[in-house]
C-alpha positions as CSV (number, residue, x, y, z in Angstrom):
1,M,123.6,241.1,66.5
2,A,126.7,239.8,67.8
3,L,129.8,240.9,66.1
4,D,133.7,240.8,66.6
5,P,135.6,240.7,63.2
6,T,139.0,240.2,66.5
7,R,137.3,236.8,67.5
8,N,135.3,235.7,64.7
9,I,131.8,236.3,66.0
10,R,129.5,237.2,64.1
11,R,126.6,236.4,65.8
12,R,122.0,236.9,64.5
13,Y,118.9,236.3,66.5
14,S,115.7,237.7,65.5
15,I,112.1,237.1,67.4
16,S,109.1,238.1,65.4
17,A,105.4,237.7,66.8
18,S,102.8,236.8,64.6
19,F,99.0,235.4,64.2
20,D,98.3,232.4,62.2
21,L,94.5,231.3,60.6
22,F,93.2,229.9,64.2
23,G,94.4,233.2,66.0
24,M,97.4,231.5,67.7
25,I,100.2,233.8,68.5
26,I,102.9,232.6,66.7
27,V,106.7,233.3,68.1
28,E,109.2,232.2,65.6
29,T,113.4,232.9,67.0
30,R,115.7,232.6,64.4
31,W,119.5,232.3,65.6
32,G,122.5,231.4,64.0
33,R,126.2,232.7,62.3
34,I,125.4,235.3,60.1
35,G,125.7,233.9,56.6
36,A,124.8,230.4,57.5
37,A,121.3,229.3,57.4
38,G,121.1,229.5,61.3
39,Q,118.1,227.4,63.3
40,T,114.6,228.1,64.0
41,Q,111.7,227.1,66.9
42,C,108.2,228.6,66.6
43,H,105.9,228.6,69.8
44,A,101.8,228.8,69.5
45,F,100.3,230.8,72.4
46,A,96.7,231.3,73.0
47,D,97.0,234.1,74.9
48,R,99.3,237.9,74.5
49,A,100.4,237.6,78.0
50,A,101.5,233.7,77.6
51,A,103.4,234.7,74.8
52,D,105.3,238.4,76.1
53,R,106.3,236.4,78.9
54,H,108.1,234.0,76.4
55,I,109.3,237.2,74.7
56,A,110.6,238.4,77.9
57,A,112.6,235.4,78.7
58,I,114.0,234.9,75.4
59,L,115.3,238.4,75.8
60,R,116.4,237.9,79.0
61,R,118.9,235.7,78.2
62,R,120.1,237.3,75.0
63,G,120.8,239.9,77.3
64,T,123.3,237.6,79.0
65,A,125.7,237.6,76.3
66,E,128.3,239.8,77.0
67,R,128.9,237.6,80.6
68,R,128.5,234.3,78.3
69,I,130.5,234.9,74.7
70,G,132.3,238.5,75.5
71,I,130.2,240.6,73.5
72,A,126.7,241.8,74.0
73,Y,124.0,241.3,71.0
74,R,123.4,245.0,69.2
75,P,119.4,245.5,68.5
76,V,118.6,245.9,64.9
77,E,114.9,247.2,64.5
78,R,113.8,245.9,61.3
79,S,110.8,247.2,59.2
80,G,108.5,245.7,56.7
81,A,107.9,242.5,55.4
């Protein structure tokens, strides 16, 4: 999450990984304004290393948010389904 009420910034970003019925690793990213529908993107990978590289690239990009939008994303752990 990236929140800055003084600048009207309310952004969310989530990454999840799961397996499909064929054994492929599905990495799903969701982003958008908090409270809005937002966008979703899914990528399928045959091996764990490729999925890990993709996730690392996403996290690197999120790490530059402070320089790009003026506020850093704050990690929020989510448990359960």
